[in-house]
ZAMARDREN-380665 format. One record per residue (C-alpha): x, z, y; residue number from 1. Coordinates in steps of 0.1 Angstrom, whole numbers, plus 5000, padded with zeros to 4 digits. Each point is the difference from the previous one (the first is absolute). Example, Ala and Ser with C-alpha at 12.3 -4.5 7.8 and 13.67 -1.06 7.14 Angstrom:
residues 2
{x = 5123	z = 5078	y = 4955	pos = 1}
{x = 5014	z = 4993	y = 5034	pos = 2}
end
This chain:
residues 415
{x = 4788	z = 4945	y = 5122	pos = 1}
{x = 5009	z = 4966	y = 5003	pos = 2}
{x = 5032	z = 4990	y = 5017	pos = 3}
{x = 4995	z = 4972	y = 5024	pos = 4}
{x = 5029	z = 4976	y = 4992	pos = 5}
{x = 5022	z = 4994	y = 5033	pos = 6}
{x = 5008	z = 4962	y = 4992	pos = 7}
{x = 5036	z = 5011	y = 4997	pos = 8}
{x = 5010	z = 4983	y = 4963	pos = 9}
{x = 4963	z = 5009	y = 4992	pos = 10}
{x = 5004	z = 4968	y = 4980	pos = 11}
{x = 5029	z = 4994	y = 4986	pos = 12}
{x = 5016	z = 5007	y = 4962	pos = 13}
{x = 5035	z = 4992	y = 4994	pos = 14}
{x = 4997	z = 4992	y = 4966	pos = 15}
{x = 4978	z = 4974	y = 4977	pos = 16}
{x = 4972	z = 5019	y = 4991	pos = 17}
{x = 4996	z = 5001	y = 4960	pos = 18}
{x = 4970	z = 4991	y = 4982	pos = 19}
{x = 4994	z = 5031	y = 4981	pos = 20}
{x = 4969	z = 4994	y = 4983	pos = 21}
{x = 5015	z = 4972	y = 4981	pos = 22}
{x = 5025	z = 5021	y = 4986	pos = 23}
{x = 4981	z = 5017	y = 4970	pos = 24}
{x = 5008	z = 5036	y = 5015	pos = 25}
{x = 4992	z = 5026	y = 4973	pos = 26}
{x = 4990	z = 5037	y = 5012	pos = 27}
{x = 5000	z = 5034	y = 4981	pos = 28}
{x = 4976	z = 5017	y = 5014	pos = 29}
{x = 4969	z = 5008	y = 4975	pos = 30}
{x = 5033	z = 5006	y = 4970	pos = 31}
{x = 5014	z = 5025	y = 5028	pos = 32}
{x = 4972	z = 5019	y = 5016	pos = 33}
{x = 4987	z = 5032	y = 4985	pos = 34}
{x = 4964	z = 5001	y = 4995	pos = 35}
{x = 5000	z = 5039	y = 4996	pos = 36}
{x = 4974	z = 5017	y = 5024	pos = 37}
{x = 5030	z = 5019	y = 5022	pos = 38}
{x = 5020	z = 4968	y = 4999	pos = 39}
{x = 4972	z = 4983	y = 5016	pos = 40}
{x = 4988	z = 5026	y = 5026	pos = 41}
{x = 5039	z = 5004	y = 5008	pos = 42}
{x = 5003	z = 4965	y = 5005	pos = 43}
{x = 4969	z = 4995	y = 5024	pos = 44}
{x = 5010	z = 5027	y = 5020	pos = 45}
{x = 5038	z = 4988	y = 5005	pos = 46}
{x = 4981	z = 4968	y = 5010	pos = 47}
{x = 4979	z = 5020	y = 5024	pos = 48}
{x = 5026	z = 5022	y = 5016	pos = 49}
{x = 5026	z = 4971	y = 5008	pos = 50}
{x = 4973	z = 4979	y = 5012	pos = 51}
{x = 4990	z = 5024	y = 5027	pos = 52}
{x = 5036	z = 5014	y = 5004	pos = 53}
{x = 5005	z = 4958	y = 5007	pos = 54}
{x = 4974	z = 5001	y = 5027	pos = 55}
{x = 5010	z = 5035	y = 5018	pos = 56}
{x = 5036	z = 4976	y = 5005	pos = 57}
{x = 4981	z = 4974	y = 5014	pos = 58}
{x = 4980	z = 5030	y = 5022	pos = 59}
{x = 5034	z = 5012	y = 5012	pos = 60}
{x = 5012	z = 4969	y = 5009	pos = 61}
{x = 4968	z = 4991	y = 5018	pos = 62}
{x = 4996	z = 5031	y = 5021	pos = 63}
{x = 5038	z = 4999	y = 5008	pos = 64}
{x = 4996	z = 4967	y = 5013	pos = 65}
{x = 4967	z = 5011	y = 5020	pos = 66}
{x = 5018	z = 5029	y = 5017	pos = 67}
{x = 5033	z = 4976	y = 5011	pos = 68}
{x = 4974	z = 4973	y = 5012	pos = 69}
{x = 4983	z = 5028	y = 5024	pos = 70}
{x = 5036	z = 5009	y = 5009	pos = 71}
{x = 5013	z = 4966	y = 5010	pos = 72}
{x = 4965	z = 4992	y = 5015	pos = 73}
{x = 5004	z = 4969	y = 4978	pos = 74}
{x = 5037	z = 4989	y = 5023	pos = 75}
{x = 5022	z = 4984	y = 4979	pos = 76}
{x = 4983	z = 5013	y = 4968	pos = 77}
{x = 5018	z = 4993	y = 4973	pos = 78}
{x = 4977	z = 5016	y = 4974	pos = 79}
{x = 4973	z = 4973	y = 4996	pos = 80}
{x = 4992	z = 4983	y = 4966	pos = 81}
{x = 5021	z = 4984	y = 4976	pos = 82}
{x = 5023	z = 5028	y = 4999	pos = 83}
{x = 4989	z = 5014	y = 4960	pos = 84}
{x = 5025	z = 4999	y = 4975	pos = 85}
{x = 5003	z = 5004	y = 4963	pos = 86}
{x = 5035	z = 5003	y = 4982	pos = 87}
{x = 4992	z = 4983	y = 4967	pos = 88}
{x = 5024	z = 5004	y = 4973	pos = 89}
{x = 4977	z = 4990	y = 4975	pos = 90}
{x = 5003	z = 5033	y = 4977	pos = 91}
{x = 4971	z = 5020	y = 4991	pos = 92}
{x = 4996	z = 5025	y = 5032	pos = 93}
{x = 5000	z = 4970	y = 5027	pos = 94}
{x = 4978	z = 4981	y = 4983	pos = 95}
{x = 4972	z = 5029	y = 4994	pos = 96}
{x = 5001	z = 5002	y = 5038	pos = 97}
{x = 4996	z = 4966	y = 5005	pos = 98}
{x = 4971	z = 5003	y = 4979	pos = 99}
{x = 4986	z = 5028	y = 5014	pos = 100}
{x = 5001	z = 4984	y = 5035	pos = 101}
{x = 4982	z = 4963	y = 4988	pos = 102}
{x = 4971	z = 5029	y = 4988	pos = 103}
{x = 5003	z = 5012	y = 5037	pos = 104}
{x = 5000	z = 4968	y = 5014	pos = 105}
{x = 5032	z = 5003	y = 5014	pos = 106}
{x = 5021	z = 4972	y = 5008	pos = 107}
{x = 5035	z = 5002	y = 5003	pos = 108}
{x = 5015	z = 4977	y = 5031	pos = 109}
{x = 5029	z = 4992	y = 4972	pos = 110}
{x = 5017	z = 5016	y = 4966	pos = 111}
{x = 5035	z = 5004	y = 4998	pos = 112}
{x = 5021	z = 4995	y = 4967	pos = 113}
{x = 5041	z = 5002	y = 4998	pos = 114}
{x = 5018	z = 4981	y = 4974	pos = 115}
{x = 5036	z = 5001	y = 4991	pos = 116}
{x = 5017	z = 4972	y = 4983	pos = 117}
{x = 4981	z = 4985	y = 4972	pos = 118}
{x = 4991	z = 5028	y = 4974	pos = 119}
{x = 4972	z = 5017	y = 5021	pos = 120}
{x = 4969	z = 5013	y = 4977	pos = 121}
{x = 4985	z = 5008	y = 5037	pos = 122}
{x = 4995	z = 4960	y = 5005	pos = 123}
{x = 4978	z = 4987	y = 4984	pos = 124}
{x = 4975	z = 5030	y = 4990	pos = 125}
{x = 4999	z = 5005	y = 5045	pos = 126}
{x = 4992	z = 4962	y = 5001	pos = 127}
{x = 4972	z = 5007	y = 4972	pos = 128}
{x = 4986	z = 5027	y = 5021	pos = 129}
{x = 5000	z = 4979	y = 5029	pos = 130}
{x = 4983	z = 4974	y = 4983	pos = 131}
{x = 4976	z = 5023	y = 4988	pos = 132}
{x = 4988	z = 5013	y = 5031	pos = 133}
{x = 5006	z = 4969	y = 5024	pos = 134}
{x = 5027	z = 5011	y = 5012	pos = 135}
{x = 5026	z = 4973	y = 4991	pos = 136}
{x = 4996	z = 4983	y = 5036	pos = 137}
{x = 5012	z = 5037	y = 5015	pos = 138}
{x = 5026	z = 5008	y = 4970	pos = 139}
{x = 5036	z = 4998	y = 5018	pos = 140}
{x = 5028	z = 5002	y = 4967	pos = 141}
{x = 5032	z = 5007	y = 5015	pos = 142}
{x = 5026	z = 4987	y = 4979	pos = 143}
{x = 5035	z = 5010	y = 5006	pos = 144}
{x = 5034	z = 5001	y = 4979	pos = 145}
{x = 5016	z = 5033	y = 4992	pos = 146}
{x = 5028	z = 4993	y = 5025	pos = 147}
{x = 4973	z = 4994	y = 5027	pos = 148}
{x = 4982	z = 5030	y = 4994	pos = 149}
{x = 5031	z = 5023	y = 5006	pos = 150}
{x = 5014	z = 4977	y = 5027	pos = 151}
{x = 4968	z = 5008	y = 5018	pos = 152}
{x = 4986	z = 5033	y = 4992	pos = 153}
{x = 5025	z = 5022	y = 4988	pos = 154}
{x = 5018	z = 5017	y = 5030	pos = 155}
{x = 4966	z = 5003	y = 5015	pos = 156}
{x = 4988	z = 5017	y = 4972	pos = 157}
{x = 5024	z = 5020	y = 4995	pos = 158}
{x = 4997	z = 5009	y = 5039	pos = 159}
{x = 4963	z = 5006	y = 5000	pos = 160}
{x = 4995	z = 5024	y = 4967	pos = 161}
{x = 5037	z = 5018	y = 5005	pos = 162}
{x = 5008	z = 4999	y = 4961	pos = 163}
{x = 5026	z = 4976	y = 4978	pos = 164}
{x = 4982	z = 5006	y = 4967	pos = 165}
{x = 5001	z = 4969	y = 4983	pos = 166}
{x = 4966	z = 5000	y = 4983	pos = 167}
{x = 4981	z = 5010	y = 5030	pos = 168}
{x = 5019	z = 4976	y = 5025	pos = 169}
{x = 4992	z = 4970	y = 4972	pos = 170}
{x = 4966	z = 5006	y = 5003	pos = 171}
{x = 4995	z = 5005	y = 5034	pos = 172}
{x = 5019	z = 4969	y = 5011	pos = 173}
{x = 4970	z = 4980	y = 4983	pos = 174}
{x = 4978	z = 5023	y = 5019	pos = 175}
{x = 5019	z = 4991	y = 5033	pos = 176}
{x = 5000	z = 4963	y = 4987	pos = 177}
{x = 4961	z = 5002	y = 5004	pos = 178}
{x = 4995	z = 5015	y = 5028	pos = 179}
{x = 5022	z = 4979	y = 5019	pos = 180}
{x = 4977	z = 4973	y = 4992	pos = 181}
{x = 4971	z = 5022	y = 5013	pos = 182}
{x = 5020	z = 5001	y = 5032	pos = 183}
{x = 5002	z = 4963	y = 5003	pos = 184}
{x = 4964	z = 4996	y = 4992	pos = 185}
{x = 4989	z = 5024	y = 5027	pos = 186}
{x = 4987	z = 5026	y = 4978	pos = 187}
{x = 4994	z = 5034	y = 5011	pos = 188}
{x = 4987	z = 5020	y = 4970	pos = 189}
{x = 5012	z = 4990	y = 4963	pos = 190}
{x = 4984	z = 5017	y = 4969	pos = 191}
{x = 5022	z = 5013	y = 4972	pos = 192}
{x = 4994	z = 5010	y = 4965	pos = 193}
{x = 5025	z = 5032	y = 5001	pos = 194}
{x = 4988	z = 5031	y = 4981	pos = 195}
{x = 4983	z = 4985	y = 4967	pos = 196}
{x = 5027	z = 5004	y = 4980	pos = 197}
{x = 5006	z = 5039	y = 5009	pos = 198}
{x = 4966	z = 5009	y = 4997	pos = 199}
{x = 4989	z = 4978	y = 4968	pos = 200}
{x = 5033	z = 5003	y = 4979	pos = 201}
{x = 5017	z = 4968	y = 5009	pos = 202}
{x = 5033	z = 5003	y = 4991	pos = 203}
{x = 5011	z = 5008	y = 4965	pos = 204}
{x = 5024	z = 5023	y = 5004	pos = 205}
{x = 4967	z = 5026	y = 5013	pos = 206}
{x = 4980	z = 4986	y = 4972	pos = 207}
{x = 5016	z = 5032	y = 4976	pos = 208}
{x = 4990	z = 5010	y = 4962	pos = 209}
{x = 4958	z = 4998	y = 4993	pos = 210}
{x = 5000	z = 5032	y = 4978	pos = 211}
{x = 5007	z = 5014	y = 5041	pos = 212}
{x = 4974	z = 4991	y = 5022	pos = 213}
{x = 5006	z = 5027	y = 5022	pos = 214}
{x = 5033	z = 4999	y = 5002	pos = 215}
{x = 4993	z = 4963	y = 5013	pos = 216}
{x = 4973	z = 5010	y = 5024	pos = 217}
{x = 5025	z = 5029	y = 5014	pos = 218}
{x = 5029	z = 4972	y = 5005	pos = 219}
{x = 4979	z = 4978	y = 5017	pos = 220}
{x = 4980	z = 5024	y = 5023	pos = 221}
{x = 5034	z = 5015	y = 5011	pos = 222}
{x = 5016	z = 4966	y = 5007	pos = 223}
{x = 4969	z = 4987	y = 5019	pos = 224}
{x = 5002	z = 5037	y = 5021	pos = 225}
{x = 5034	z = 4987	y = 5009	pos = 226}
{x = 5001	z = 4960	y = 5006	pos = 227}
{x = 5011	z = 4981	y = 5027	pos = 228}
{x = 5004	z = 4966	y = 5005	pos = 229}
{x = 5020	z = 4972	y = 5020	pos = 230}
{x = 4973	z = 4980	y = 5013	pos = 231}
{x = 4988	z = 5016	y = 5031	pos = 232}
{x = 5035	z = 5000	y = 5013	pos = 233}
{x = 5005	z = 4967	y = 4991	pos = 234}
{x = 4969	z = 4987	y = 5015	pos = 235}
{x = 5007	z = 5018	y = 5036	pos = 236}
{x = 5032	z = 4988	y = 4998	pos = 237}
{x = 4983	z = 4962	y = 5004	pos = 238}
{x = 4970	z = 5015	y = 5028	pos = 239}
{x = 4975	z = 5000	y = 4968	pos = 240}
{x = 4980	z = 5031	y = 4986	pos = 241}
{x = 4997	z = 5000	y = 4961	pos = 242}
{x = 4967	z = 5014	y = 4986	pos = 243}
{x = 5001	z = 5011	y = 4962	pos = 244}
{x = 4965	z = 5003	y = 4982	pos = 245}
{x = 5016	z = 5020	y = 4973	pos = 246}
{x = 5010	z = 5031	y = 5022	pos = 247}
{x = 4965	z = 5002	y = 5013	pos = 248}
{x = 5004	z = 5042	y = 4998	pos = 249}
{x = 4964	z = 5002	y = 4996	pos = 250}
{x = 4988	z = 4968	y = 4978	pos = 251}
{x = 5029	z = 4998	y = 4977	pos = 252}
{x = 5027	z = 5028	y = 5001	pos = 253}
{x = 4980	z = 5033	y = 4998	pos = 254}
{x = 4975	z = 4978	y = 4976	pos = 255}
{x = 5025	z = 4991	y = 4978	pos = 256}
{x = 5022	z = 5031	y = 4998	pos = 257}
{x = 4968	z = 5021	y = 4992	pos = 258}
{x = 4983	z = 4977	y = 4978	pos = 259}
{x = 5021	z = 4975	y = 4979	pos = 260}
{x = 5022	z = 5012	y = 4971	pos = 261}
{x = 5024	z = 4981	y = 4979	pos = 262}
{x = 4976	z = 4985	y = 4980	pos = 263}
{x = 4981	z = 4983	y = 5027	pos = 264}
{x = 5037	z = 4983	y = 5014	pos = 265}
{x = 5019	z = 4994	y = 4967	pos = 266}
{x = 4992	z = 4977	y = 4967	pos = 267}
{x = 5024	z = 5005	y = 4975	pos = 268}
{x = 5006	z = 4972	y = 4979	pos = 269}
{x = 4970	z = 4986	y = 5003	pos = 270}
{x = 4992	z = 4972	y = 5029	pos = 271}
{x = 5011	z = 4968	y = 5002	pos = 272}
{x = 5021	z = 4993	y = 5029	pos = 273}
{x = 5013	z = 4966	y = 5015	pos = 274}
{x = 5037	z = 4998	y = 5012	pos = 275}
{x = 4996	z = 4967	y = 5020	pos = 276}
{x = 4967	z = 4979	y = 5012	pos = 277}
{x = 4989	z = 4979	y = 4971	pos = 278}
{x = 5028	z = 5015	y = 4976	pos = 279}
{x = 4988	z = 5015	y = 4965	pos = 280}
{x = 4988	z = 5039	y = 5002	pos = 281}
{x = 5016	z = 5023	y = 4977	pos = 282}
{x = 4990	z = 5037	y = 4992	pos = 283}
{x = 5019	z = 5024	y = 5025	pos = 284}
{x = 4995	z = 5037	y = 5014	pos = 285}
{x = 4987	z = 4997	y = 5035	pos = 286}
{x = 4989	z = 5023	y = 5027	pos = 287}
{x = 4973	z = 4996	y = 5024	pos = 288}
{x = 4973	z = 4989	y = 4978	pos = 289}
{x = 4973	z = 5017	y = 5020	pos = 290}
{x = 5013	z = 4978	y = 5033	pos = 291}
{x = 5001	z = 4970	y = 4976	pos = 292}
{x = 4964	z = 5007	y = 4984	pos = 293}
{x = 4986	z = 5003	y = 5037	pos = 294}
{x = 5009	z = 4966	y = 5011	pos = 295}
{x = 4999	z = 4969	y = 4979	pos = 296}
{x = 5026	z = 4978	y = 5015	pos = 297}
{x = 5022	z = 4973	y = 4989	pos = 298}
{x = 5031	z = 5031	y = 4997	pos = 299}
{x = 4979	z = 5027	y = 4983	pos = 300}
{x = 5019	z = 4996	y = 4968	pos = 301}
{x = 5035	z = 4993	y = 5020	pos = 302}
{x = 5033	z = 5020	y = 4988	pos = 303}
{x = 5010	z = 5018	y = 5029	pos = 304}
{x = 5032	z = 4992	y = 5017	pos = 305}
{x = 5016	z = 5017	y = 5029	pos = 306}
{x = 4998	z = 4980	y = 5029	pos = 307}
{x = 5039	z = 4995	y = 4997	pos = 308}
{x = 4987	z = 4978	y = 4965	pos = 309}
{x = 4967	z = 4990	y = 5010	pos = 310}
{x = 5019	z = 4982	y = 5026	pos = 311}
{x = 5031	z = 4988	y = 4986	pos = 312}
{x = 5024	z = 5022	y = 5022	pos = 313}
{x = 5015	z = 5017	y = 4971	pos = 314}
{x = 5029	z = 4980	y = 4999	pos = 315}
{x = 5016	z = 5015	y = 5034	pos = 316}
{x = 4998	z = 5037	y = 4976	pos = 317}
{x = 5027	z = 4984	y = 4977	pos = 318}
{x = 5040	z = 5006	y = 5007	pos = 319}
{x = 5005	z = 4961	y = 4990	pos = 320}
{x = 4976	z = 4988	y = 5032	pos = 321}
{x = 5027	z = 5017	y = 5019	pos = 322}
{x = 5031	z = 4992	y = 4984	pos = 323}
{x = 5015	z = 4975	y = 5026	pos = 324}
{x = 4992	z = 5027	y = 5030	pos = 325}
{x = 5013	z = 5027	y = 4981	pos = 326}
{x = 5026	z = 4996	y = 4970	pos = 327}
{x = 5003	z = 5020	y = 4974	pos = 328}
{x = 5033	z = 5018	y = 5014	pos = 329}
{x = 4988	z = 5003	y = 5032	pos = 330}
{x = 4968	z = 5020	y = 4988	pos = 331}
{x = 5021	z = 5023	y = 4979	pos = 332}
{x = 5025	z = 5007	y = 5027	pos = 333}
{x = 4971	z = 5007	y = 5023	pos = 334}
{x = 4981	z = 5023	y = 4978	pos = 335}
{x = 5024	z = 5022	y = 4987	pos = 336}
{x = 5012	z = 5004	y = 5041	pos = 337}
{x = 4964	z = 5007	y = 5010	pos = 338}
{x = 5002	z = 5026	y = 4973	pos = 339}
{x = 5032	z = 5018	y = 5012	pos = 340}
{x = 4995	z = 4997	y = 5032	pos = 341}
{x = 4965	z = 5004	y = 5005	pos = 342}
{x = 4981	z = 5014	y = 4971	pos = 343}
{x = 4977	z = 4971	y = 5000	pos = 344}
{x = 4993	z = 4984	y = 4964	pos = 345}
{x = 4995	z = 4960	y = 5000	pos = 346}
{x = 4991	z = 4987	y = 4966	pos = 347}
{x = 4994	z = 4961	y = 5008	pos = 348}
{x = 5014	z = 4976	y = 5020	pos = 349}
{x = 4964	z = 4992	y = 5015	pos = 350}
{x = 4998	z = 5042	y = 5015	pos = 351}
{x = 5036	z = 4992	y = 5012	pos = 352}
{x = 4992	z = 4971	y = 5020	pos = 353}
{x = 4970	z = 5020	y = 5009	pos = 354}
{x = 5020	z = 5030	y = 5013	pos = 355}
{x = 5023	z = 4980	y = 5019	pos = 356}
{x = 4972	z = 4983	y = 5020	pos = 357}
{x = 4987	z = 5037	y = 5002	pos = 358}
{x = 5033	z = 5018	y = 5020	pos = 359}
{x = 5002	z = 4968	y = 5021	pos = 360}
{x = 4964	z = 5005	y = 5012	pos = 361}
{x = 5000	z = 5037	y = 5007	pos = 362}
{x = 5036	z = 4999	y = 5005	pos = 363}
{x = 5014	z = 5026	y = 4970	pos = 364}
{x = 4986	z = 5018	y = 4973	pos = 365}
{x = 4970	z = 5015	y = 5021	pos = 366}
{x = 4961	z = 4996	y = 4998	pos = 367}
{x = 4974	z = 5005	y = 5028	pos = 368}
{x = 4982	z = 5028	y = 4986	pos = 369}
{x = 5020	z = 5016	y = 4972	pos = 370}
{x = 5029	z = 5025	y = 4999	pos = 371}
{x = 5033	z = 4990	y = 4978	pos = 372}
{x = 5007	z = 5034	y = 4981	pos = 373}
{x = 5028	z = 5012	y = 4988	pos = 374}
{x = 5007	z = 4999	y = 4960	pos = 375}
{x = 4978	z = 5025	y = 4985	pos = 376}
{x = 4979	z = 5002	y = 5025	pos = 377}
{x = 4970	z = 4985	y = 4985	pos = 378}
{x = 5001	z = 4967	y = 5014	pos = 379}
{x = 5000	z = 4969	y = 4979	pos = 380}
{x = 5029	z = 5001	y = 4973	pos = 381}
{x = 5004	z = 4962	y = 5004	pos = 382}
{x = 5003	z = 5001	y = 5040	pos = 383}
{x = 4998	z = 5033	y = 5014	pos = 384}
{x = 4974	z = 4996	y = 5024	pos = 385}
{x = 4966	z = 5023	y = 4997	pos = 386}
{x = 4976	z = 4996	y = 4975	pos = 387}
{x = 4965	z = 4987	y = 5014	pos = 388}
{x = 4986	z = 5028	y = 4989	pos = 389}
{x = 5010	z = 5030	y = 4977	pos = 390}
{x = 5001	z = 4996	y = 4961	pos = 391}
{x = 5003	z = 4960	y = 5008	pos = 392}
{x = 5017	z = 4981	y = 4971	pos = 393}
{x = 5005	z = 4967	y = 5016	pos = 394}
{x = 5019	z = 4994	y = 5032	pos = 395}
{x = 4980	z = 4976	y = 5021	pos = 396}
{x = 5033	z = 4996	y = 5022	pos = 397}
{x = 5023	z = 4987	y = 4969	pos = 398}
{x = 4977	z = 4996	y = 4973	pos = 399}
{x = 5019	z = 5032	y = 4977	pos = 400}
{x = 4983	z = 5008	y = 4970	pos = 401}
{x = 5002	z = 5029	y = 4992	pos = 402}
{x = 5007	z = 5011	y = 5036	pos = 403}
{x = 5006	z = 5037	y = 4992	pos = 404}
{x = 5015	z = 5018	y = 4969	pos = 405}
{x = 4970	z = 5003	y = 4977	pos = 406}
{x = 4992	z = 5038	y = 4988	pos = 407}
{x = 5010	z = 5003	y = 4961	pos = 408}
{x = 4977	z = 4980	y = 4980	pos = 409}
{x = 4987	z = 4983	y = 5030	pos = 410}
{x = 4988	z = 4963	y = 5001	pos = 411}
{x = 4995	z = 4994	y = 5036	pos = 412}
{x = 4961	z = 4994	y = 4998	pos = 413}
{x = 4990	z = 5013	y = 5030	pos = 414}
{x = 5021	z = 4976	y = 5023	pos = 415}
end
């Protein structure tokens, strides 16, 4: 589906285009890609499936819009052209989606990247991806200071997600900034890269031991059975619908869980990986090798960075950032009181700021859907709220890990 432009902001570039062709950028596709029959076959299958999953997202959007058109008889209809966007971090996952979309002839009306401060690896990678796919004039780079990001989006994000966990909120602030821009551009639907890290071993803490492939698969499968993403709730809060090709149960999830093994996803100390576009490569262990081999992009052999690091928002998680807002003495007194009086454990200044906003938003230490349980009642050991599911080791509300007592010899690997 080629999405016609609405004309609004269609030919506006908010940054000076870069002549990437003159930079002499070096890639490592040939050096890193495996040539054995299984790897070649699996990469080809991954490419085919992600392309179909991307098409499925577009078909779903089209069907919904056709239904909306029929229901409104085209009166005051807001579901016309110019409404399809891509949240483009410049990472492996979203660049693969962009490559698949290009193969399908899908034209995004806008690609959106959020850059916080001056240390964002995402900025150059996303600009290169936009350049490669002729999207520069429709690529919107939202530049904010950490202070602006917090001031504009922190209360709303905490209220929307009903959590105060620092890691979740940090990453979600960046997504909120992207969705706010999408709303301002008049978009209704955005494609996102959720799910690839979980399916294909993107997170370093999941890599495990090369000698225990069965253990890796078991841990990966359990993670994907229980995965949750904040994206849908954040998108809805801005009147958007988010679509994640990697979450396509038939094309991606079912296939990945049944067919892919550790050897397909993790390369141990073999691949040359790049930290910043244009900088030297170095050999690292890396995940998502299957996806990296399936789509040759400028980000194929980029290091995996979480949203907060890629965007530049990591500074918000440092106690030093909150020093003026929350002096050390106040932090120590407040956290001690919370532990003694409420049974709430807060380990960082960021979490305390988030917790206070949470309490203001919800009128107390309450949650819209979960009960607080008495000590020893099976709730999170950090906040007392019910856990997301039996056996969970991570609390999505406060961020505690482990969030329940470990059995003798336990590692918490299932959570």
